[in-house]
Steps between C-alpha positions, in 0.01 A plus 500: 500500500843342539818708461683441168828314517824660371477285190141606430592863549790464259287334230214748528707814550501771237782451249775763519522764232788550258612782728502280806701220323758733347558680824546164681742348244709805430474687830372823353270743679143573398602848385771352275255254349257785434775682320582196283131462407480875425783472255324210327210732436719810430822378338780747426413726796765717667537541876294815518213347301506198733506719809202697363304180417565356848474831687836422666825692559745477212777372730277218628422399142867504412582265794229262395612507139852416603371199699293382206793544262717297737240223500480512121139615488561836335738619237628855447559658156673819410280738299609826334237776528397688185547824690856403599637306789407148598302297744471143610182310442401176667332190359371195689595156379199328336267321737565168325872540573425576868277190515776290348746625764244423770471141378881468491540634856221271626665196334829580669328550835304176462823307421663645813207412716494142366871468582440639846209258558721209384771609742242488783434135413870424517551694828200337661605153394852561635367634830267205543791257449715683752217496759459127463862432586 
């Protein structure tokens, strides 16, 4: 049987998951995406609860939360404990909001790539004229 061409491989390849696409667009690690998805399932969790769910060190969870907060994927809220004191709880942005942001980022990327491709046409045309002289 003949080897598939690159185009055939692309068309028949498995489609990427949400996790794959988000990691590609926003440059987050698999672990950070897992944390985002965990917070969708368990909103209003604190750092210790997240660490327990993920079986990870508390400091590693805190670093990942900070990255997700900087990307705008997770929000932090101040909560006063009934027993006194306070804690921070973390909530993921809704999945629909994330999808909307993905569409926006892809639109911007597509526009930039179209501009880049157009500049190749201009550069190639200019180079061909210069070579004919």
